[in-house]
N, CA, C and O of each residue as an XYZ file, in Angstrom:
624
protein
N    -123.448    -34.744   -122.545
C    -122.332    -35.561   -122.116
C    -122.093    -36.715   -123.080
O    -120.939    -37.072   -123.319
N    -123.082    -37.277   -123.610
C    -122.966    -38.367   -124.549
C    -122.217    -37.928   -125.800
O    -121.422    -38.693   -126.345
N    -122.462    -36.699   -126.263
C    -121.793    -36.150   -127.439
C    -120.299    -35.987   -127.168
O    -119.483    -36.322   -128.027
N    -119.926    -35.482   -125.997
C    -118.519    -35.299   -125.634
C    -117.814    -36.649   -125.471
O    -116.660    -36.820   -125.866
N    -118.523    -37.577   -124.892
C    -117.931    -38.908   -124.718
C    -117.656    -39.558   -126.068
O    -116.612    -40.186   -126.246
N    -118.570    -39.419   -127.017
C    -118.385    -39.975   -128.360
C    -117.182    -39.348   -129.048
O    -116.406    -40.042   -129.704
N    -117.026    -38.038   -128.899
C    -115.888    -37.322   -129.483
C    -114.585    -37.832   -128.857
O    -113.611    -38.104   -129.559
N    -114.585    -37.953   -127.549
C    -113.413    -38.439   -126.822
C    -113.059    -39.859   -127.274
O    -111.894    -40.155   -127.539
N    -114.051    -40.723   -127.362
C    -113.843    -42.107   -127.770
C    -113.325    -42.180   -129.206
O    -112.430    -42.969   -129.509
N    -113.884    -41.363   -130.075
C    -113.469    -41.311   -131.476
C    -112.002    -40.896   -131.600
O    -111.249    -41.521   -132.347
N    -111.596    -39.870   -130.892
C    -110.208    -39.400   -130.986
C    -109.252    -40.427   -130.381
O    -108.148    -40.609   -130.893
N    -109.649    -41.092   -129.313
C    -108.806    -42.134   -128.720
C    -108.682    -43.344   -129.635
O    -107.609    -43.938   -129.737
N    -109.764    -43.708   -130.295
C    -109.708    -44.836   -131.223
C    -108.775    -44.529   -132.396
O    -108.037    -45.402   -132.851
N    -108.810    -43.301   -132.874
C    -107.898    -42.903   -133.951
C    -106.452    -43.020   -133.489
O    -105.597    -43.510   -134.226
N    -106.183    -42.572   -132.273
C    -104.827    -42.642   -131.734
C    -104.376    -44.101   -131.575
O    -103.256    -44.451   -131.949
N    -105.241    -44.936   -131.026
C    -104.923    -46.358   -130.843
C    -104.680    -47.013   -132.202
O    -103.742    -47.796   -132.351
N    -105.510    -46.702   -133.185
C    -105.329    -47.261   -134.522
C    -103.991    -46.817   -135.121
O    -103.287    -47.617   -135.736
N    -103.648    -45.554   -134.942
C    -102.389    -45.023   -135.458
C    -101.193    -45.735   -134.814
O    -100.258    -46.126   -135.513
N    -101.217    -45.902   -133.510
C    -100.141    -46.610   -132.806
C    -100.059    -48.053   -133.295
O     -98.963    -48.560   -133.537
N    -101.189    -48.711   -133.441
C    -101.223    -50.089   -133.923
C    -100.635    -50.185   -135.334
O     -99.866    -51.102   -135.623
N    -100.988    -49.256   -136.201
C    -100.488    -49.259   -137.580
C     -98.972    -49.057   -137.615
O     -98.275    -49.717   -138.386
N     -98.466    -48.153   -136.787
C     -97.019    -47.910   -136.730
C     -96.293    -49.156   -136.237
O     -95.271    -49.539   -136.805
N     -96.801    -49.784   -135.203
C     -96.166    -50.997   -134.678
C     -96.219    -52.132   -135.688
O     -95.244    -52.867   -135.845
N     -97.327    -52.282   -136.362
C     -97.460    -53.330   -137.360
C     -96.487    -53.103   -138.516
O     -95.838    -54.042   -138.979
N     -96.387    -51.877   -138.973
C     -95.469    -51.543   -140.058
C     -94.029    -51.765   -139.638
O     -93.230    -52.277   -140.422
N     -93.687    -51.397   -138.435
C     -92.313    -51.571   -137.949
C     -91.925    -53.043   -137.908
O     -90.766    -53.383   -138.146
N     -92.866    -53.908   -137.615
C     -92.574    -55.339   -137.578
C     -92.492    -55.957   -138.967
O     -91.896    -57.021   -139.137
N     -93.080    -55.307   -139.955
C     -93.082    -55.846   -141.318
C     -91.865    -55.403   -142.125
O     -91.510    -56.048   -143.112
N     -91.240    -54.340   -141.727
C     -90.109    -53.798   -142.474
C     -88.817    -54.251   -141.816
O     -88.617    -54.083   -140.613
N     -87.959    -54.821   -142.622
C     -86.659    -55.244   -142.132
C     -85.619    -54.218   -142.561
O     -85.427    -53.976   -143.753
N     -84.968    -53.634   -141.608
C     -83.953    -52.639   -141.910
C     -82.599    -53.221   -141.533
O     -82.326    -53.500   -140.365
N     -81.764    -53.398   -142.540
C     -80.427    -53.942   -142.326
C     -79.424    -52.862   -142.701
O     -79.489    -52.330   -143.810
N     -78.514    -52.527   -141.822
C     -77.545    -51.499   -142.175
C     -76.619    -51.993   -143.286
O     -76.289    -53.177   -143.365
N     -76.214    -51.063   -144.130
C     -75.301    -51.385   -145.223
C     -73.958    -50.739   -144.909
O     -73.866    -49.530   -144.699
N     -72.931    -51.561   -144.881
C     -71.583    -51.075   -144.640
C     -70.829    -51.135   -145.962
O     -70.427    -52.207   -146.415
N     -70.643    -49.961   -146.576
C     -70.057    -49.899   -147.909
C     -68.725    -50.624   -148.000
O     -68.468    -51.317   -148.984
N     -67.879    -50.480   -147.000
C     -66.559    -51.128   -147.040
C     -66.706    -52.652   -147.096
O     -65.963    -53.315   -147.820
N     -67.650    -53.207   -146.346
C     -67.876    -54.658   -146.361
C     -68.416    -55.113   -147.712
O     -67.994    -56.138   -148.247
N     -69.355    -54.339   -148.257
C     -69.944    -54.702   -149.552
C     -68.879    -54.629   -150.649
O     -68.831    -55.490   -151.527
N     -68.041    -53.617   -150.598
C     -66.978    -53.489   -151.595
C     -65.954    -54.607   -151.439
O     -65.459    -55.137   -152.434
N     -65.635    -54.967   -150.208
C     -64.654    -56.035   -149.965
C     -65.140    -57.363   -150.547
O     -64.345    -58.119   -151.105
N     -66.441    -57.653   -150.419
C     -66.990    -58.882   -151.011
C     -66.779    -58.877   -152.521
O     -66.361    -59.878   -153.103
N     -67.072    -57.741   -153.146
C     -66.922    -57.637   -154.598
C     -65.447    -57.718   -155.004
O     -65.125    -58.331   -156.022
N     -64.554    -57.114   -154.230
C     -63.120    -57.176   -154.551
C     -62.603    -58.611   -154.492
O     -61.807    -59.021   -155.337
N     -63.053    -59.373   -153.497
C     -62.656    -60.788   -153.424
C     -63.170    -61.554   -154.645
O     -62.492    -62.434   -155.174
N     -64.368    -61.206   -155.073
C     -64.931    -61.882   -156.237
C     -64.191    -61.506   -157.521
O     -64.043    -62.346   -158.409
N     -63.727    -60.267   -157.637
C     -62.929    -59.867   -158.798
C     -61.631    -60.670   -158.831
O     -61.230    -61.158   -159.888
N     -60.976    -60.809   -157.683
C     -59.731    -61.591   -157.626
C     -60.002    -63.038   -158.048
O     -59.215    -63.636   -158.783
N     -61.109    -63.588   -157.581
C     -61.488    -64.958   -157.958
C     -61.791    -65.036   -159.453
O     -61.382    -65.986   -160.121
N     -62.501    -64.044   -159.976
C     -62.820    -64.003   -161.402
C     -61.531    -63.998   -162.228
O     -61.399    -64.776   -163.174
N     -60.586    -63.132   -161.879
C     -59.344    -63.027   -162.648
C     -58.492    -64.296   -162.520
O     -57.817    -64.685   -163.472
N     -58.520    -64.934   -161.364
C     -57.795    -66.201   -161.190
C     -58.386    -67.276   -162.100
O     -57.654    -67.986   -162.789
N     -59.714    -67.392   -162.096
C     -60.379    -68.371   -162.954
C     -60.169    -68.056   -164.433
O     -60.031    -68.962   -165.254
N     -60.147    -66.771   -164.764
C     -59.895    -66.347   -166.147
C     -58.500    -66.805   -166.584
O     -58.340    -67.352   -167.675
N     -57.502    -66.584   -165.742
C     -56.135    -66.994   -166.074
C     -56.014    -68.512   -166.202
O     -55.225    -69.006   -167.009
N     -56.784    -69.247   -165.419
C     -56.782    -70.713   -165.492
C     -57.654    -71.230   -166.637
O     -57.652    -72.425   -166.931
N     -58.393    -70.334   -167.279
C     -59.354    -70.679   -168.325
C     -60.408    -71.671   -167.832
O     -60.831    -72.564   -168.567
N     -60.816    -71.501   -166.594
C     -61.880    -72.310   -166.000
C     -63.216    -71.638   -166.342
O     -63.844    -70.994   -165.501
N     -63.627    -71.808   -167.597
C     -64.780    -71.084   -168.122
C     -66.087    -71.470   -167.444
O     -66.948    -70.615   -167.234
N     -66.249    -72.729   -167.103
C     -67.475    -73.165   -166.420
C     -67.647    -72.441   -165.084
O     -68.733    -71.956   -164.767
N     -66.568    -72.375   -164.309
C     -66.650    -71.698   -163.005
C     -66.839    -70.192   -163.178
O     -67.520    -69.559   -162.371
N     -66.246    -69.613   -164.220
C     -66.485    -68.192   -164.513
C     -67.971    -67.969   -164.784
O     -68.576    -67.036   -164.257
N     -68.545    -68.829   -165.605
C     -69.974    -68.717   -165.920
C     -70.819    -68.865   -164.652
O     -71.819    -68.167   -164.485
N     -70.419    -69.765   -163.768
C     -71.172    -69.984   -162.525
C     -71.103    -68.814   -161.562
O     -71.895    -68.748   -160.622
N     -70.169    -67.884   -161.773
C     -70.089    -66.698   -160.917
C     -71.230    -65.721   -161.207
O     -71.531    -64.855   -160.386
N     -71.864    -65.862   -162.377
C     -72.959    -64.961   -162.732
C     -74.170    -65.239   -161.857
O     -74.451    -66.381   -161.494
N     -74.877    -64.172   -161.528
C     -76.110    -64.261   -160.765
C     -77.155    -65.036   -161.570
O     -77.121    -65.034   -162.800
N     -78.063    -65.685   -160.889
C     -79.105    -66.473   -161.535
C     -79.876    -65.638   -162.552
O     -80.152    -66.110   -163.655
N     -80.227    -64.399   -162.195
C     -80.946    -63.517   -163.115
C     -80.161    -63.301   -164.397
O     -80.727    -63.334   -165.490
N     -78.862    -63.079   -164.267
C     -78.024    -62.832   -165.439
C     -77.956    -64.073   -166.318
O     -78.051    -63.971   -167.541
N     -77.793    -65.235   -165.713
C     -77.688    -66.475   -166.495
C     -78.974    -66.773   -167.269
O     -78.931    -67.341   -168.360
N     -80.111    -66.387   -166.699
C     -81.388    -66.637   -167.374
C     -81.520    -65.836   -168.661
O     -82.264    -66.221   -169.563
N     -80.803    -64.727   -168.747
C     -80.945    -63.858   -169.917
C     -79.792    -64.004   -170.913
O     -79.692    -63.215   -171.853
N     -78.917    -65.003   -170.722
C     -77.785    -65.142   -171.643
C     -77.686    -66.558   -172.188
O     -78.176    -67.518   -171.594
N     -77.043    -66.649   -173.325
C     -76.778    -67.934   -173.952
C     -75.423    -68.426   -173.439
O     -74.395    -67.798   -173.692
N     -75.425    -69.540   -172.726
C     -74.208    -70.038   -172.084
C     -73.091    -70.284   -173.086
O     -71.959    -69.862   -172.854
N     -73.379    -70.953   -174.189
C     -72.341    -71.240   -175.185
C     -71.727    -69.968   -175.743
O     -70.518    -69.895   -175.963
N     -72.569    -68.967   -175.969
C     -72.079    -67.686   -176.483
C     -71.162    -67.000   -175.464
O     -70.114    -66.463   -175.825
N     -71.562    -67.022   -174.204
C     -70.755    -66.406   -173.147
C     -69.404    -67.114   -173.031
O     -68.363    -66.461   -172.964
N     -69.421    -68.437   -173.007
C     -68.164    -69.189   -172.891
C     -67.261    -68.951   -174.101
O     -66.044    -68.834   -173.956
N     -67.854    -68.878   -175.289
C     -67.082    -68.608   -176.496
C     -66.462    -67.204   -176.456
O     -65.306    -67.024   -176.839
N     -67.236    -66.207   -175.990
C     -66.714    -64.839   -175.873
C     -65.548    -64.773   -174.888
O     -64.565    -64.075   -175.134
N     -65.656    -65.497   -173.777
C     -64.565    -65.516   -172.793
C     -63.318    -66.162   -173.387
O     -62.200    -65.696   -173.166
N     -63.517    -67.224   -174.133
C     -62.386    -67.917   -174.756
C     -61.696    -67.007   -175.776
O     -60.468    -66.936   -175.814
N     -62.475    -66.322   -176.592
C     -61.915    -65.392   -177.580
C     -61.187    -64.238   -176.899
O     -60.128    -63.810   -177.359
N     -61.742    -63.746   -175.825
C     -61.102    -62.663   -175.075
C     -59.748    -63.111   -174.549
O     -58.770    -62.367   -174.626
N     -59.688    -64.341   -174.008
C     -58.424    -64.859   -173.478
C     -57.395    -65.014   -174.593
O     -56.221    -64.696   -174.403
N     -57.829    -65.500   -175.751
C     -56.909    -65.659   -176.882
C     -56.338    -64.311   -177.317
O     -55.195    -64.232   -177.766
N     -57.132    -63.257   -177.182
C     -56.698    -61.913   -177.570
C     -55.776    -61.281   -176.526
O     -54.778    -60.653   -176.879
N     -56.106    -61.446   -175.238
C     -55.372    -60.739   -174.179
C     -54.311    -61.579   -173.490
O     -53.326    -61.038   -172.989
N     -54.497    -62.893   -173.457
C     -53.626    -63.736   -172.653
C     -53.956    -63.558   -171.182
O     -55.005    -63.022   -170.828
N     -53.054    -64.012   -170.335
C     -53.300    -63.944   -168.891
C     -53.265    -62.505   -168.378
O     -52.570    -61.641   -168.914
N     -54.029    -62.290   -167.338
C     -54.021    -61.001   -166.657
C     -52.778    -60.967   -165.761
O     -52.577    -61.840   -164.916
N     -51.958    -59.947   -165.967
C     -50.750    -59.815   -165.155
C     -51.003    -58.988   -163.907
O     -50.461    -59.279   -162.840
N     -51.834    -57.950   -164.042
C     -52.197    -57.152   -162.866
C     -53.548    -56.493   -163.103
O     -53.929    -56.203   -164.237
N     -54.255    -56.267   -162.014
C     -55.551    -55.588   -162.066
C     -55.611    -54.655   -160.859
O     -55.459    -55.082   -159.715
N     -55.834    -53.376   -161.141
C     -55.853    -52.378   -160.077
C     -57.203    -51.656   -160.081
O     -57.662    -51.156   -161.108
N     -57.819    -51.620   -158.901
C     -59.108    -50.946   -158.767
C     -58.946    -49.456   -159.066
O     -58.075    -48.787   -158.510
N     -59.796    -48.957   -159.947
C     -59.780    -47.540   -160.285
C     -60.940    -46.804   -159.609
O     -60.759    -45.732   -159.031
N     -62.125    -47.396   -159.692
C     -63.312    -46.772   -159.099
C     -64.255    -47.846   -158.577
O     -64.312    -48.956   -159.106
N     -64.993    -47.495   -157.529
C     -66.037    -48.386   -156.999
C     -67.160    -47.530   -156.443
O     -66.923    -46.510   -155.795
N     -68.383    -47.960   -156.704
C     -69.564    -47.276   -156.167
C     -70.542    -48.335   -155.666
O     -70.739    -49.372   -156.299
N     -71.148    -48.050   -154.516
C     -72.123    -48.951   -153.914
C     -73.508    -48.342   -154.105
O     -73.720    -47.160   -153.832
N     -74.456    -49.166   -154.581
C     -75.841    -48.748   -154.741
C     -76.676    -49.606   -153.788
O     -76.791    -50.815   -153.990
N     -77.262    -48.990   -152.747
C     -77.890    -49.760   -151.676
C     -79.258    -50.341   -151.976
O     -79.783    -51.091   -151.152
N     -79.863    -50.031   -153.121
C     -81.201    -50.570   -153.369
C     -81.152    -52.092   -153.470
O     -80.187    -52.648   -153.993
N     -82.191    -52.767   -152.971
C     -82.143    -54.235   -152.981
C     -82.211    -54.785   -154.400
O     -83.063    -54.332   -155.165
N     -81.386    -55.711   -154.789
C     -80.216    -56.148   -154.028
C     -79.104    -55.100   -154.120
O     -79.081    -54.284   -155.041
N     -78.197    -55.135   -153.165
C     -77.084    -54.192   -153.143
C     -76.220    -54.427   -154.377
O     -75.842    -55.561   -154.673
N     -75.911    -53.351   -155.094
C     -75.040    -53.442   -156.265
C     -73.712    -52.770   -155.965
O     -73.656    -51.723   -155.318
N     -72.645    -53.390   -156.447
C     -71.311    -52.793   -156.374
C     -70.812    -52.707   -157.805
O     -70.673    -53.721   -158.488
N     -70.546    -51.494   -158.248
C     -70.033    -51.267   -159.601
C     -68.568    -50.874   -159.480
O     -68.203    -50.013   -158.679
N     -67.733    -51.523   -160.292
C     -66.288    -51.334   -160.158
C     -65.635    -51.246   -161.531
O     -66.080    -51.871   -162.494
N     -64.576    -50.461   -161.594
C     -63.744    -50.394   -162.793
C     -62.324    -50.743   -162.376
O     -61.774    -50.157   -161.444
N     -61.748    -51.696   -163.070
C     -60.361    -52.103   -162.839
C     -59.534    -51.782   -164.074
O     -59.984    -51.986   -165.201
N     -58.319    -51.276   -163.857
C     -57.333    -51.126   -164.925
C     -56.496    -52.399   -164.929
O     -55.945    -52.802   -163.904
N     -56.410    -53.025   -166.104
C     -55.794    -54.341   -166.211
C     -54.632    -54.303   -167.207
O     -54.701    -53.652   -168.250
N     -53.574    -55.014   -166.855
C     -52.473    -55.257   -167.789
C     -52.461    -56.741   -168.082
O     -52.533    -57.571   -167.176
N     -52.368    -57.071   -169.385
C     -52.368    -58.478   -169.778
C     -51.103    -58.802   -170.562
O     -50.402    -57.904   -171.028
N     -50.825    -60.070   -170.699
C     -49.589    -60.477   -171.357
C     -49.595    -60.223   -172.861
O     -48.533    -59.966   -173.428
N     -50.742    -60.284   -173.531
C     -50.790    -60.076   -174.981
C     -51.473    -58.784   -175.394
O     -51.004    -58.075   -176.285
N     -52.574    -58.490   -174.744
C     -53.454    -57.427   -175.230
C     -53.172    -56.043   -174.703
O     -53.911    -55.108   -175.011
N     -52.127    -55.884   -173.918
C     -51.851    -54.560   -173.366
C     -52.822    -54.181   -172.267
O     -53.313    -55.037   -171.532
N     -53.097    -52.877   -172.162
C     -53.961    -52.354   -171.102
C     -55.424    -52.365   -171.533
O     -55.755    -52.051   -172.676
N     -56.278    -52.728   -170.602
C     -57.717    -52.621   -170.829
C     -58.412    -52.436   -169.486
O     -57.797    -52.543   -168.425
N     -59.710    -52.156   -169.561
C     -60.523    -51.947   -168.359
C     -61.519    -53.094   -168.219
O     -62.066    -53.586   -169.205
N     -61.739    -53.503   -166.986
C     -62.830    -54.423   -166.668
C     -63.872    -53.609   -165.900
O     -63.558    -52.996   -164.880
N     -65.089    -53.605   -166.384
C     -66.204    -52.941   -165.712
C     -67.124    -54.027   -165.172
O     -67.727    -54.779   -165.938
N     -67.228    -54.105   -163.854
C     -68.038    -55.128   -163.193
C     -69.275    -54.511   -162.558
O     -69.244    -53.382   -162.068
N     -70.352    -55.264   -162.576
C     -71.507    -54.978   -161.715
C     -71.767    -56.260   -160.934
O     -72.070    -57.307   -161.506
N     -71.642    -56.153   -159.616
C     -71.887    -57.279   -158.710
C     -73.156    -56.998   -157.945
O     -73.459    -55.845   -157.635
N     -73.906    -58.050   -157.636
C     -75.031    -57.933   -156.707
C     -74.679    -58.778   -155.488
O     -74.253    -59.926   -155.612
N     -74.859    -58.202   -154.336
C     -74.537    -58.918   -153.103
C     -75.822    -59.494   -152.524
O     -76.716    -58.775   -152.078
N     -75.875    -60.819   -152.551
C     -77.019    -61.553   -152.006
C     -76.478    -62.576   -151.017
O     -75.513    -63.284   -151.305
N     -77.099    -62.644   -149.872
C     -76.738    -63.660   -148.878
C     -75.238    -63.675   -148.599
O     -74.613    -64.735   -148.592
N     -74.673    -62.512   -148.374
C     -73.252    -62.369   -148.040
C     -72.307    -62.875   -149.123
O     -71.165    -63.232   -148.833
N     -72.770    -62.908   -150.358
C     -71.917    -63.340   -151.458
C     -72.143    -62.420   -152.651
O     -73.278    -62.070   -152.972
N     -71.053    -62.033   -153.302
C     -71.154    -61.209   -154.502
C     -71.357    -62.122   -155.704
O     -70.612    -63.079   -155.911
N     -72.373    -61.807   -156.483
C     -72.675    -62.569   -157.704
C     -72.555    -61.601   -158.884
O     -72.999    -60.456   -158.809
N     -71.955    -62.075   -159.959
C     -71.702    -61.229   -161.117
C     -72.991    -60.990   -161.894
O     -73.685    -61.933   -162.274
N     -73.296    -59.731   -162.122
C     -74.455    -59.371   -162.920
C     -74.016    -59.025   -164.341
O     -74.689    -59.363   -165.314
N     -72.866    -58.340   -164.441
C     -72.396    -57.926   -165.761
C     -70.904    -57.645   -165.720
O     -70.375    -57.168   -164.716
N     -70.232    -57.948   -166.827
C     -68.839    -57.543   -167.011
C     -68.687    -57.066   -168.447
O     -69.213    -57.668   -169.383
N     -67.957    -55.976   -168.594
C     -67.619    -55.448   -169.907
C     -66.140    -55.091   -169.886
O     -65.587    -54.754   -168.839
N     -65.504    -55.167   -171.054
C     -64.107    -54.747   -171.145
C     -63.989    -53.666   -172.215
O     -64.706    -53.666   -173.216
N     -63.063    -52.752   -171.968
C     -62.814    -51.641   -172.884
C     -61.310    -51.438   -173.003
O     -60.585    -51.631   -172.026
N     -60.829    -51.053   -174.174
C     -59.396    -50.804   -174.318
C     -58.963    -49.567   -173.528
O     -59.774    -48.689   -173.234
N     -57.687    -49.513   -173.193
C     -57.150    -48.360   -172.466
C     -57.357    -48.474   -170.973
O     -57.788    -49.511   -170.469
N     -57.047    -47.402   -170.271
C     -57.195    -47.393   -168.822
C     -58.152    -46.282   -168.398
O     -58.321    -45.282   -169.096
N     -58.763    -46.480   -167.255
C     -59.705    -45.514   -166.691
C     -58.939    -44.500   -165.873
O     -58.055    -44.855   -165.092
N     -59.283    -43.229   -166.057
C     -58.704    -42.169   -165.240
C     -59.874    -41.441   -164.577
O     -60.523    -40.595   -165.192
N     -60.133    -41.784   -163.310
C     -61.273    -41.143   -162.622
C     -61.111    -39.638   -162.555
O     -59.997    -39.116   -162.574
N     -62.256    -38.937   -162.474
C     -62.223    -37.478   -162.363
C     -61.370    -37.065   -161.171
O     -61.479    -37.643   -160.090
N     -60.545    -36.091   -161.368
C     -59.707    -35.588   -160.285
C     -58.415    -36.354   -160.124
O     -57.560    -35.951   -159.336
N     -58.245    -37.457   -160.854
C     -57.007    -38.224   -160.781
C     -56.335    -38.170   -162.141
O     -57.003    -38.267   -163.170
N     -55.083    -38.024   -162.151
C     -54.345    -38.005   -163.418
C     -53.322    -39.093   -163.443
O     -52.600    -39.238   -164.430
């Protein structure tokens, strides 16, 4: 009887430990649902703000839109000079139309977007944005521009 009781106790202890481990893990993991439309909307508002500041040539505020991580890896004077040169080449943005957007849910949430842009001097070009959404705010991680317009697959 002692042998059977030990076996019974051992199997129950394993079960109790397993339940305890599952409960402990569940309390340590934070699961927040990601709503792609909301994440994209945050980034779209930030693109509109970026283009408004670009047209106003408010370079300091444009620089401040970058995420802290991005700013740590760039030379501020170089970034501001590049933005100024870009504005001299293109002039004001007359229109910007979203061409593509993709949401990447890994922390932090990334929103990658391509906009087709028409400018007063430089003609058509593309803005490629990578935003990271932290604390309900989109912060700019990267922006690149390319000549021409984007034509997503399946769209002509």
